[in-house]
C-alpha positions as a Markdown table, in Angstrom:
| # | Residue | x | y | z |
|---|---|---|---|---|
| 1 | Met | -20.9 | -19.6 | 79.2 |
| 2 | Arg | -18.8 | -20.2 | 82.0 |
| 3 | Lys | -17.2 | -17.6 | 83.9 |
| 4 | Lys | -13.7 | -17.9 | 85.2 |
| 5 | Phe | -12.9 | -17.0 | 88.6 |
| 6 | Lys | -9.2 | -16.2 | 89.9 |
| 7 | Lys | -8.6 | -16.8 | 93.6 |
| 8 | Lys | -5.6 | -15.2 | 95.0 |
| 9 | Ile | -4.6 | -16.7 | 98.3 |
| 10 | Ile | -2.8 | -14.4 | 100.7 |
| 11 | Asn | -1.2 | -15.2 | 104.0 |
| 12 | Tyr | -1.0 | -13.0 | 107.1 |
| 13 | Thr | 1.3 | -13.2 | 110.1 |
| 14 | Val | -1.2 | -13.3 | 113.0 |
| 15 | Ile | 0.1 | -12.9 | 117.0 |
| 16 | Leu | -1.6 | -14.2 | 119.8 |
| 17 | Glu | -1.2 | -13.2 | 123.1 |
| 18 | Pro | -2.6 | -14.5 | 126.4 |
| 19 | Ala | -5.4 | -12.2 | 127.8 |
| 20 | Glu | -5.1 | -11.0 | 131.4 |
| 21 | Glu | -8.7 | -12.2 | 131.7 |
| 22 | Gly | -8.1 | -15.8 | 129.9 |
| 23 | Gly | -8.1 | -16.6 | 126.4 |
| 24 | Tyr | -5.9 | -14.9 | 123.7 |
| 25 | Ile | -6.1 | -11.6 | 122.1 |
| 26 | Val | -5.0 | -11.9 | 118.1 |
| 27 | Tyr | -3.3 | -9.0 | 116.2 |
| 28 | Val | -2.6 | -8.8 | 112.4 |
| 29 | Pro | 0.5 | -6.4 | 112.0 |
| 30 | Ser | -0.1 | -6.1 | 108.4 |
| 31 | Leu | -3.8 | -4.8 | 108.6 |
| 32 | Pro | -3.7 | -2.0 | 111.3 |
| 33 | Gly | -6.4 | -2.2 | 113.5 |
| 34 | Cys | -7.6 | -5.8 | 113.0 |
| 35 | Val | -7.5 | -7.2 | 116.3 |
| 36 | Thr | -9.7 | -10.0 | 117.6 |
| 37 | Gln | -9.9 | -12.6 | 120.6 |
| 38 | Gly | -11.0 | -16.1 | 121.3 |
| 39 | Glu | -10.9 | -18.3 | 124.5 |
| 40 | Thr | -8.8 | -21.1 | 123.1 |
| 41 | Val | -5.8 | -21.0 | 120.3 |
| 42 | Glu | -8.1 | -22.5 | 117.9 |
| 43 | Glu | -10.9 | -20.1 | 118.4 |
| 44 | Ala | -8.8 | -17.5 | 118.3 |
| 45 | Leu | -7.2 | -18.4 | 114.9 |
| 46 | Glu | -10.8 | -18.7 | 113.4 |
| 47 | Met | -11.8 | -15.5 | 114.8 |
| 48 | Ala | -8.6 | -14.1 | 112.9 |
| 49 | Lys | -9.7 | -15.7 | 109.8 |
| 50 | Asp | -12.9 | -14.1 | 110.0 |
| 51 | Ala | -11.5 | -10.6 | 111.1 |
| 52 | Ile | -9.2 | -10.7 | 108.1 |
| 53 | Tyr | -12.1 | -11.7 | 105.8 |
| 54 | Gly | -14.1 | -8.7 | 107.1 |
| 55 | Tyr | -11.1 | -6.2 | 106.6 |
| 56 | Leu | -10.3 | -6.9 | 103.4 |
| 57 | Glu | -14.1 | -7.3 | 102.4 |
| 58 | Thr | -14.0 | -3.6 | 103.8 |
| 59 | Leu | -11.0 | -2.4 | 101.9 |
| 60 | Lys | -12.4 | -3.5 | 98.5 |
| 61 | Glu | -15.7 | -2.1 | 99.4 |
| 62 | Ile | -14.2 | 1.4 | 99.8 |
| 63 | Gly | -11.8 | 0.9 | 96.9 |
| 64 | Glu | -8.6 | 0.8 | 98.7 |
| 65 | Glu | -5.3 | -1.6 | 98.0 |
| 66 | Ile | -5.5 | -4.9 | 99.5 |
| 67 | Pro | -2.0 | -4.8 | 101.5 |
| 68 | Ile | 0.4 | -7.8 | 100.6 |
| 69 | Glu | 2.6 | -9.2 | 103.2 |
| 70 | Lys | 6.2 | -9.1 | 102.3 |
């Protein structure tokens, strides 16, 4: 018997700001406290994906609702 999995793709806006010491700081406005950084734009965006994934996994673990950006 095969299990069917539903995968929902949720997009979030990220804001990159140049850091004073170099690199970029990334904020995810729809996920309060979800902040990360990277040395390059590419690295910062990859770090943002990881941070968002971790944030959402934590919300699921504690039974909180997943925010949907409008």
